[in-house]
CHARMM-style PDB file with segment names, atoms N, HN, CA, C and O in Angstrom:
ATOM      1  N   MET     1     186.196 -78.190 -78.089  1.00  0.00      PROA
ATOM      2  CA  MET     1     184.835 -77.737 -77.913  1.00  0.00      PROA
ATOM      3  C   MET     1     184.280 -77.101 -79.185  1.00  0.00      PROA
ATOM      4  O   MET     1     183.378 -76.267 -79.106  1.00  0.00      PROA
ATOM      5  N   GLU     2     184.768 -77.455 -80.292  1.00  0.00      PROA
ATOM      6  HN  GLU     2     185.501 -78.132 -80.357  1.00  0.00      PROA
ATOM      7  CA  GLU     2     184.342 -76.833 -81.529  1.00  0.00      PROA
ATOM      8  C   GLU     2     182.858 -77.089 -81.783  1.00  0.00      PROA
ATOM      9  O   GLU     2     182.345 -78.171 -81.497  1.00  0.00      PROA
ATOM     10  N   ASN     3     182.176 -76.081 -82.323  1.00  0.00      PROA
ATOM     11  HN  ASN     3     182.592 -75.202 -82.556  1.00  0.00      PROA
ATOM     12  CA  ASN     3     180.757 -76.143 -82.642  1.00  0.00      PROA
ATOM     13  C   ASN     3     179.866 -76.340 -81.414  1.00  0.00      PROA
ATOM     14  O   ASN     3     178.764 -76.880 -81.524  1.00  0.00      PROA
ATOM     15  N   LYS     4     180.327 -75.918 -80.285  1.00  0.00      PROA
ATOM     16  HN  LYS     4     181.222 -75.480 -80.196  1.00  0.00      PROA
ATOM     17  CA  LYS     4     179.535 -75.989 -79.062  1.00  0.00      PROA
ATOM     18  C   LYS     4     179.028 -74.603 -78.708  1.00  0.00      PROA
ATOM     19  O   LYS     4     179.722 -73.607 -78.912  1.00  0.00      PROA
ATOM     20  N   SER     5     177.835 -74.543 -78.186  1.00  0.00      PROA
ATOM     21  HN  SER     5     177.271 -75.352 -78.020  1.00  0.00      PROA
ATOM     22  CA  SER     5     177.270 -73.284 -77.714  1.00  0.00      PROA
ATOM     23  C   SER     5     177.381 -73.237 -76.202  1.00  0.00      PROA
ATOM     24  O   SER     5     177.014 -74.186 -75.509  1.00  0.00      PROA
ATOM     25  N   ILE     6     177.886 -72.134 -75.704  1.00  0.00      PROA
ATOM     26  HN  ILE     6     178.184 -71.363 -76.267  1.00  0.00      PROA
ATOM     27  CA  ILE     6     178.024 -71.952 -74.267  1.00  0.00      PROA
ATOM     28  C   ILE     6     177.242 -70.716 -73.861  1.00  0.00      PROA
ATOM     29  O   ILE     6     177.434 -69.632 -74.410  1.00  0.00      PROA
ATOM     30  N   LEU     7     176.370 -70.895 -72.904  1.00  0.00      PROA
ATOM     31  HN  LEU     7     176.213 -71.776 -72.458  1.00  0.00      PROA
ATOM     32  CA  LEU     7     175.546 -69.794 -72.399  1.00  0.00      PROA
ATOM     33  C   LEU     7     176.222 -69.186 -71.185  1.00  0.00      PROA
ATOM     34  O   LEU     7     176.542 -69.879 -70.219  1.00  0.00      PROA
ATOM     35  N   ILE     8     176.436 -67.871 -71.250  1.00  0.00      PROA
ATOM     36  HN  ILE     8     176.176 -67.308 -72.035  1.00  0.00      PROA
ATOM     37  CA  ILE     8     177.006 -67.128 -70.135  1.00  0.00      PROA
ATOM     38  C   ILE     8     175.954 -66.136 -69.659  1.00  0.00      PROA
ATOM     39  O   ILE     8     175.445 -65.334 -70.441  1.00  0.00      PROA
ATOM     40  N   ILE     9     175.636 -66.198 -68.383  1.00  0.00      PROA
ATOM     41  HN  ILE     9     176.049 -66.850 -67.747  1.00  0.00      PROA
ATOM     42  CA  ILE     9     174.725 -65.222 -67.781  1.00  0.00      PROA
ATOM     43  C   ILE     9     175.563 -64.401 -66.808  1.00  0.00      PROA
ATOM     44  O   ILE     9     176.004 -64.894 -65.770  1.00  0.00      PROA
ATOM     45  N   GLU    10     175.769 -63.156 -67.162  1.00  0.00      PROA
ATOM     46  HN  GLU    10     175.411 -62.755 -68.005  1.00  0.00      PROA
ATOM     47  CA  GLU    10     176.657 -62.297 -66.374  1.00  0.00      PROA
ATOM     48  C   GLU    10     176.228 -60.848 -66.545  1.00  0.00      PROA
ATOM     49  O   GLU    10     176.088 -60.361 -67.667  1.00  0.00      PROA
ATOM     50  N   ASP    11     176.021 -60.163 -65.428  1.00  0.00      PROA
ATOM     51  HN  ASP    11     176.135 -60.558 -64.517  1.00  0.00      PROA
ATOM     52  CA  ASP    11     175.585 -58.771 -65.515  1.00  0.00      PROA
ATOM     53  C   ASP    11     176.739 -57.772 -65.456  1.00  0.00      PROA
ATOM     54  O   ASP    11     176.529 -56.571 -65.627  1.00  0.00      PROA
ATOM     55  N   ASN    12     177.942 -58.259 -65.218  1.00  0.00      PROA
ATOM     56  HN  ASN    12     178.112 -59.234 -65.079  1.00  0.00      PROA
ATOM     57  CA  ASN    12     179.111 -57.389 -65.192  1.00  0.00      PROA
ATOM     58  C   ASN    12     179.752 -57.391 -66.572  1.00  0.00      PROA
ATOM     59  O   ASN    12     180.199 -58.432 -67.055  1.00  0.00      PROA
ATOM     60  N   GLU    13     179.796 -56.229 -67.202  1.00  0.00      PROA
ATOM     61  HN  GLU    13     179.433 -55.384 -66.809  1.00  0.00      PROA
ATOM     62  CA  GLU    13     180.274 -56.115 -68.582  1.00  0.00      PROA
ATOM     63  C   GLU    13     181.726 -56.577 -68.743  1.00  0.00      PROA
ATOM     64  O   GLU    13     182.056 -57.236 -69.729  1.00  0.00      PROA
ATOM     65  N   LEU    14     182.588 -56.240 -67.793  1.00  0.00      PROA
ATOM     66  HN  LEU    14     182.320 -55.704 -66.992  1.00  0.00      PROA
ATOM     67  CA  LEU    14     183.995 -56.643 -67.893  1.00  0.00      PROA
ATOM     68  C   LEU    14     184.157 -58.161 -67.747  1.00  0.00      PROA
ATOM     69  O   LEU    14     184.958 -58.773 -68.453  1.00  0.00      PROA
ATOM     70  N   ASN    15     183.400 -58.761 -66.835  1.00  0.00      PROA
ATOM     71  HN  ASN    15     182.749 -58.264 -66.262  1.00  0.00      PROA
ATOM     72  CA  ASN    15     183.445 -60.215 -66.690  1.00  0.00      PROA
ATOM     73  C   ASN    15     182.958 -60.903 -67.959  1.00  0.00      PROA
ATOM     74  O   ASN    15     183.550 -61.890 -68.395  1.00  0.00      PROA
ATOM     75  N   MET    16     181.885 -60.390 -68.553  1.00  0.00      PROA
ATOM     76  HN  MET    16     181.404 -59.588 -68.198  1.00  0.00      PROA
ATOM     77  CA  MET    16     181.355 -60.968 -69.787  1.00  0.00      PROA
ATOM     78  C   MET    16     182.412 -60.906 -70.888  1.00  0.00      PROA
ATOM     79  O   MET    16     182.605 -61.872 -71.626  1.00  0.00      PROA
ATOM     80  N   LYS    17     183.087 -59.778 -70.992  1.00  0.00      PROA
ATOM     81  HN  LYS    17     182.930 -58.993 -70.392  1.00  0.00      PROA
ATOM     82  CA  LYS    17     184.127 -59.618 -72.015  1.00  0.00      PROA
ATOM     83  C   LYS    17     185.243 -60.640 -71.802  1.00  0.00      PROA
ATOM     84  O   LYS    17     185.712 -61.254 -72.760  1.00  0.00      PROA
ATOM     85  N   LEU    18     185.669 -60.823 -70.553  1.00  0.00      PROA
ATOM     86  HN  LEU    18     185.288 -60.324 -69.774  1.00  0.00      PROA
ATOM     87  CA  LEU    18     186.720 -61.784 -70.245  1.00  0.00      PROA
ATOM     88  C   LEU    18     186.290 -63.204 -70.606  1.00  0.00      PROA
ATOM     89  O   LEU    18     187.047 -63.932 -71.248  1.00  0.00      PROA
ATOM     90  N   PHE    19     185.092 -63.604 -70.205  1.00  0.00      PROA
ATOM     91  HN  PHE    19     184.476 -63.013 -69.683  1.00  0.00      PROA
ATOM     92  CA  PHE    19     184.592 -64.939 -70.546  1.00  0.00      PROA
ATOM     93  C   PHE    19     184.578 -65.151 -72.056  1.00  0.00      PROA
ATOM     94  O   PHE    19     185.002 -66.196 -72.549  1.00  0.00      PROA
ATOM     95  N   LYS    20     184.090 -64.153 -72.780  1.00  0.00      PROA
ATOM     96  HN  LYS    20     183.746 -63.304 -72.380  1.00  0.00      PROA
ATOM     97  CA  LYS    20     184.005 -64.276 -74.239  1.00  0.00      PROA
ATOM     98  C   LYS    20     185.385 -64.439 -74.864  1.00  0.00      PROA
ATOM     99  O   LYS    20     185.566 -65.272 -75.753  1.00  0.00      PROA
ATOM    100  N   ILE    21     186.354 -63.659 -74.414  1.00  0.00      PROA
ATOM    101  HN  ILE    21     186.207 -62.983 -73.692  1.00  0.00      PROA
ATOM    102  CA  ILE    21     187.713 -63.760 -74.953  1.00  0.00      PROA
ATOM    103  C   ILE    21     188.280 -65.154 -74.714  1.00  0.00      PROA
ATOM    104  O   ILE    21     188.839 -65.766 -75.624  1.00  0.00      PROA
ATOM    105  N   LEU    22     188.139 -65.649 -73.504  1.00  0.00      PROA
ATOM    106  HN  LEU    22     187.686 -65.152 -72.764  1.00  0.00      PROA
ATOM    107  CA  LEU    22     188.686 -66.963 -73.174  1.00  0.00      PROA
ATOM    108  C   LEU    22     187.992 -68.085 -73.942  1.00  0.00      PROA
ATOM    109  O   LEU    22     188.654 -68.994 -74.442  1.00  0.00      PROA
ATOM    110  N   LEU    23     186.684 -68.028 -74.037  1.00  0.00      PROA
ATOM    111  HN  LEU    23     186.146 -67.289 -73.630  1.00  0.00      PROA
ATOM    112  CA  LEU    23     185.935 -69.118 -74.676  1.00  0.00      PROA
ATOM    113  C   LEU    23     186.026 -69.082 -76.195  1.00  0.00      PROA
ATOM    114  O   LEU    23     185.960 -70.132 -76.834  1.00  0.00      PROA
ATOM    115  N   GLN    24     186.173 -67.915 -76.785  1.00  0.00      PROA
ATOM    116  HN  GLN    24     186.227 -67.061 -76.267  1.00  0.00      PROA
ATOM    117  CA  GLN    24     186.298 -67.834 -78.240  1.00  0.00      PROA
ATOM    118  C   GLN    24     187.601 -68.458 -78.718  1.00  0.00      PROA
ATOM    119  O   GLN    24     187.693 -68.901 -79.862  1.00  0.00      PROA
ATOM    120  N   ARG    25     188.603 -68.496 -77.859  1.00  0.00      PROA
ATOM    121  HN  ARG    25     188.529 -68.135 -76.929  1.00  0.00      PROA
ATOM    122  CA  ARG    25     189.846 -69.184 -78.207  1.00  0.00      PROA
ATOM    123  C   ARG    25     189.606 -70.674 -78.387  1.00  0.00      PROA
ATOM    124  O   ARG    25     190.337 -71.338 -79.122  1.00  0.00      PROA
ATOM    125  N   GLY    26     188.599 -71.197 -77.731  1.00  0.00      PROA
ATOM    126  HN  GLY    26     188.004 -70.658 -77.134  1.00  0.00      PROA
ATOM    127  CA  GLY    26     188.239 -72.598 -77.856  1.00  0.00      PROA
ATOM    128  C   GLY    26     187.248 -72.841 -78.982  1.00  0.00      PROA
ATOM    129  O   GLY    26     186.688 -73.932 -79.086  1.00  0.00      PROA
ATOM    130  N   LYS    27     187.025 -71.844 -79.824  1.00  0.00      PROA
ATOM    131  HN  LYS    27     187.481 -70.958 -79.740  1.00  0.00      PROA
ATOM    132  CA  LYS    27     186.136 -71.935 -80.985  1.00  0.00      PROA
ATOM    133  C   LYS    27     184.712 -72.313 -80.587  1.00  0.00      PROA
ATOM    134  O   LYS    27     184.067 -73.132 -81.241  1.00  0.00      PROA
ATOM    135  N   CYS    28     184.242 -71.710 -79.519  1.00  0.00      PROA
ATOM    136  HN  CYS    28     184.767 -71.044 -78.988  1.00  0.00      PROA
ATOM    137  CA  CYS    28     182.885 -71.942 -79.050  1.00  0.00      PROA
ATOM    138  C   CYS    28     181.978 -70.808 -79.520  1.00  0.00      PROA
ATOM    139  O   CYS    28     182.412 -69.667 -79.678  1.00  0.00      PROA
ATOM    140  N   GLN    29     180.730 -71.145 -79.735  1.00  0.00      PROA
ATOM    141  HN  GLN    29     180.378 -72.072 -79.607  1.00  0.00      PROA
ATOM    142  CA  GLN    29     179.731 -70.112 -79.997  1.00  0.00      PROA
ATOM    143  C   GLN    29     179.265 -69.612 -78.638  1.00  0.00      PROA
ATOM    144  O   GLN    29     178.883 -70.403 -77.775  1.00  0.00      PROA
ATOM    145  N   ILE    30     179.298 -68.300 -78.452  1.00  0.00      PROA
ATOM    146  HN  ILE    30     179.608 -67.657 -79.153  1.00  0.00      PROA
ATOM    147  CA  ILE    30     178.958 -67.714 -77.170  1.00  0.00      PROA
ATOM    148  C   ILE    30     177.535 -67.156 -77.221  1.00  0.00      PROA
ATOM    149  O   ILE    30     177.208 -66.342 -78.084  1.00  0.00      PROA
ATOM    150  N   LEU    31     176.705 -67.600 -76.297  1.00  0.00      PROA
ATOM    151  HN  LEU    31     176.970 -68.261 -75.596  1.00  0.00      PROA
ATOM    152  CA  LEU    31     175.378 -67.035 -76.103  1.00  0.00      PROA
ATOM    153  C   LEU    31     175.451 -66.248 -74.814  1.00  0.00      PROA
ATOM    154  O   LEU    31     175.881 -66.779 -73.790  1.00  0.00      PROA
ATOM    155  N   GLU    32     175.044 -65.002 -74.842  1.00  0.00      PROA
ATOM    156  HN  GLU    32     174.694 -64.571 -75.674  1.00  0.00      PROA
ATOM    157  CA  GLU    32     175.195 -64.188 -73.640  1.00  0.00      PROA
ATOM    158  C   GLU    32     173.878 -63.569 -73.206  1.00  0.00      PROA
ATOM    159  O   GLU    32     173.046 -63.164 -74.017  1.00  0.00      PROA
ATOM    160  N   ALA    33     173.729 -63.514 -71.893  1.00  0.00      PROA
ATOM    161  HN  ALA    33     174.406 -63.843 -71.234  1.00  0.00      PROA
ATOM    162  CA  ALA    33     172.557 -62.906 -71.283  1.00  0.00      PROA
ATOM    163  C   ALA    33     173.028 -62.081 -70.092  1.00  0.00      PROA
ATOM    164  O   ALA    33     173.971 -62.453 -69.394  1.00  0.00      PROA
ATOM    165  N   VAL    34     172.355 -60.957 -69.872  1.00  0.00      PROA
ATOM    166  HN  VAL    34     171.589 -60.655 -70.439  1.00  0.00      PROA
ATOM    167  CA  VAL    34     172.746 -60.078 -68.770  1.00  0.00      PROA
ATOM    168  C   VAL    34     171.874 -60.269 -67.531  1.00  0.00      PROA
ATOM    169  O   VAL    34     172.124 -59.660 -66.490  1.00  0.00      PROA
ATOM    170  N   ASP    35     170.850 -61.118 -67.647  1.00  0.00      PROA
ATOM    171  HN  ASP    35     170.647 -61.613 -68.492  1.00  0.00      PROA
ATOM    172  CA  ASP    35     170.025 -61.413 -66.476  1.00  0.00      PROA
ATOM    173  C   ASP    35     169.431 -62.808 -66.602  1.00  0.00      PROA
ATOM    174  O   ASP    35     169.468 -63.421 -67.669  1.00  0.00      PROA
ATOM    175  N   ALA    36     168.886 -63.295 -65.504  1.00  0.00      PROA
ATOM    176  HN  ALA    36     168.855 -62.797 -64.638  1.00  0.00      PROA
ATOM    177  CA  ALA    36     168.367 -64.667 -65.459  1.00  0.00      PROA
ATOM    178  C   ALA    36     167.214 -64.888 -66.432  1.00  0.00      PROA
ATOM    179  O   ALA    36     167.129 -65.944 -67.059  1.00  0.00      PROA
ATOM    180  N   GLU    37     166.340 -63.918 -66.562  1.00  0.00      PROA
ATOM    181  HN  GLU    37     166.409 -63.061 -66.053  1.00  0.00      PROA
ATOM    182  CA  GLU    37     165.191 -64.069 -67.463  1.00  0.00      PROA
ATOM    183  C   GLU    37     165.646 -64.315 -68.895  1.00  0.00      PROA
ATOM    184  O   GLU    37     165.164 -65.236 -69.555  1.00  0.00      PROA
ATOM    185  N   LYS    38     166.563 -63.500 -69.369  1.00  0.00      PROA
ATOM    186  HN  LYS    38     166.954 -62.752 -68.833  1.00  0.00      PROA
ATOM    187  CA  LYS    38     167.089 -63.665 -70.727  1.00  0.00      PROA
ATOM    188  C   LYS    38     167.850 -64.981 -70.850  1.00  0.00      PROA
ATOM    189  O   LYS    38     167.769 -65.655 -71.876  1.00  0.00      PROA
ATOM    190  N   GLY    39     168.593 -65.346 -69.799  1.00  0.00      PROA
ATOM    191  HN  GLY    39     168.659 -64.798 -68.966  1.00  0.00      PROA
ATOM    192  CA  GLY    39     169.328 -66.606 -69.801  1.00  0.00      PROA
ATOM    193  C   GLY    39     168.414 -67.810 -69.914  1.00  0.00      PROA
ATOM    194  O   GLY    39     168.717 -68.757 -70.640  1.00  0.00      PROA
ATOM    195  N   ILE    40     167.302 -67.781 -69.203  1.00  0.00      PROA
ATOM    196  HN  ILE    40     167.056 -67.012 -68.614  1.00  0.00      PROA
ATOM    197  CA  ILE    40     166.337 -68.877 -69.272  1.00  0.00      PROA
ATOM    198  C   ILE    40     165.729 -68.969 -70.664  1.00  0.00      PROA
ATOM    199  O   ILE    40     165.550 -70.068 -71.189  1.00  0.00      PROA
ATOM    200  N   GLU    41     165.412 -67.838 -71.260  1.00  0.00      PROA
ATOM    201  HN  GLU    41     165.557 -66.946 -70.834  1.00  0.00      PROA
ATOM    202  CA  GLU    41     164.879 -67.826 -72.627  1.00  0.00      PROA
ATOM    203  C   GLU    41     165.876 -68.441 -73.605  1.00  0.00      PROA
ATOM    204  O   GLU    41     165.501 -69.263 -74.441  1.00  0.00      PROA
ATOM    205  N   LEU    42     167.146 -68.046 -73.503  1.00  0.00      PROA
ATOM    206  HN  LEU    42     167.452 -67.379 -72.824  1.00  0.00      PROA
ATOM    207  CA  LEU    42     168.170 -68.597 -74.392  1.00  0.00      PROA
ATOM    208  C   LEU    42     168.372 -70.087 -74.165  1.00  0.00      PROA
ATOM    209  O   LEU    42     168.516 -70.848 -75.121  1.00  0.00      PROA
ATOM    210  N   ALA    43     168.383 -70.509 -72.903  1.00  0.00      PROA
ATOM    211  HN  ALA    43     168.266 -69.890 -72.126  1.00  0.00      PROA
ATOM    212  CA  ALA    43     168.569 -71.928 -72.601  1.00  0.00      PROA
ATOM    213  C   ALA    43     167.417 -72.768 -73.152  1.00  0.00      PROA
ATOM    214  O   ALA    43     167.625 -73.891 -73.612  1.00  0.00      PROA
ATOM    215  N   ALA    44     166.222 -72.228 -73.105  1.00  0.00      PROA
ATOM    216  HN  ALA    44     166.053 -71.316 -72.732  1.00  0.00      PROA
ATOM    217  CA  ALA    44     165.057 -72.959 -73.591  1.00  0.00      PROA
ATOM    218  C   ALA    44     165.034 -73.051 -75.115  1.00  0.00      PROA
ATOM    219  O   ALA    44     164.517 -74.022 -75.669  1.00  0.00      PROA
ATOM    220  N   SER    45     165.585 -72.056 -75.789  1.00  0.00      PROA
ATOM    221  HN  SER    45     166.004 -71.268 -75.339  1.00  0.00      PROA
ATOM    222  CA  SER    45     165.500 -72.016 -77.247  1.00  0.00      PROA
ATOM    223  C   SER    45     166.745 -72.566 -77.947  1.00  0.00      PROA
ATOM    224  O   SER    45     166.755 -72.699 -79.170  1.00  0.00      PROA
ATOM    225  N   THR    46     167.790 -72.883 -77.186  1.00  0.00      PROA
ATOM    226  HN  THR    46     167.782 -72.775 -76.192  1.00  0.00      PROA
ATOM    227  CA  THR    46     169.023 -73.419 -77.767  1.00  0.00      PROA
ATOM    228  C   THR    46     169.452 -74.645 -76.954  1.00  0.00      PROA
ATOM    229  O   THR    46     168.755 -75.065 -76.030  1.00  0.00      PROA
ATOM    230  N   ASN    47     170.575 -75.193 -77.303  1.00  0.00      PROA
ATOM    231  HN  ASN    47     171.141 -74.852 -78.053  1.00  0.00      PROA
ATOM    232  CA  ASN    47     171.093 -76.359 -76.574  1.00  0.00      PROA
ATOM    233  C   ASN    47     172.514 -76.047 -76.102  1.00  0.00      PROA
ATOM    234  O   ASN    47     173.469 -76.652 -76.588  1.00  0.00      PROA
ATOM    235  N   PRO    48     172.664 -75.110 -75.161  1.00  0.00      PROA
ATOM    236  CA  PRO    48     174.012 -74.717 -74.738  1.00  0.00      PROA
ATOM    237  C   PRO    48     174.609 -75.674 -73.713  1.00  0.00      PROA
ATOM    238  O   PRO    48     173.913 -76.487 -73.104  1.00  0.00      PROA
ATOM    239  N   ILE    49     175.912 -75.550 -73.547  1.00  0.00      PROA
ATOM    240  HN  ILE    49     176.477 -74.889 -74.042  1.00  0.00      PROA
ATOM    241  CA  ILE    49     176.586 -76.189 -72.423  1.00  0.00      PROA
ATOM    242  C   ILE    49     176.354 -75.278 -71.241  1.00  0.00      PROA
ATOM    243  O   ILE    49     176.643 -74.085 -71.326  1.00  0.00      PROA
ATOM    244  N   LEU    50     175.843 -75.798 -70.141  1.00  0.00      PROA
ATOM    245  HN  LEU    50     175.609 -76.767 -70.072  1.00  0.00      PROA
ATOM    246  CA  LEU    50     175.552 -74.972 -68.972  1.00  0.00      PROA
ATOM    247  C   LEU    50     176.587 -75.212 -67.900  1.00  0.00      PROA
ATOM    248  O   LEU    50     176.892 -76.357 -67.567  1.00  0.00      PROA
ATOM    249  N   PHE    51     177.136 -74.125 -67.351  1.00  0.00      PROA
ATOM    250  HN  PHE    51     176.889 -73.195 -67.622  1.00  0.00      PROA
ATOM    251  CA  PHE    51     178.113 -74.200 -66.269  1.00  0.00      PROA
ATOM    252  C   PHE    51     177.470 -73.774 -64.991  1.00  0.00      PROA
ATOM    253  OT1 PHE    51     178.121 -73.763 -63.946  1.00  0.00      PROA
TER     254      PHE     51
END
């Protein structure tokens, strides 16, 4: 998954930290949002992999 952007929308700080640790091992660029509004803005302005 090298050079891929992954958008994570998560309001729980510990869950966000866990996702970031796991995904950074795969050499992914992490885009993070703590709410849906911010997530939609990031998704519209970038080309992330959406889960």
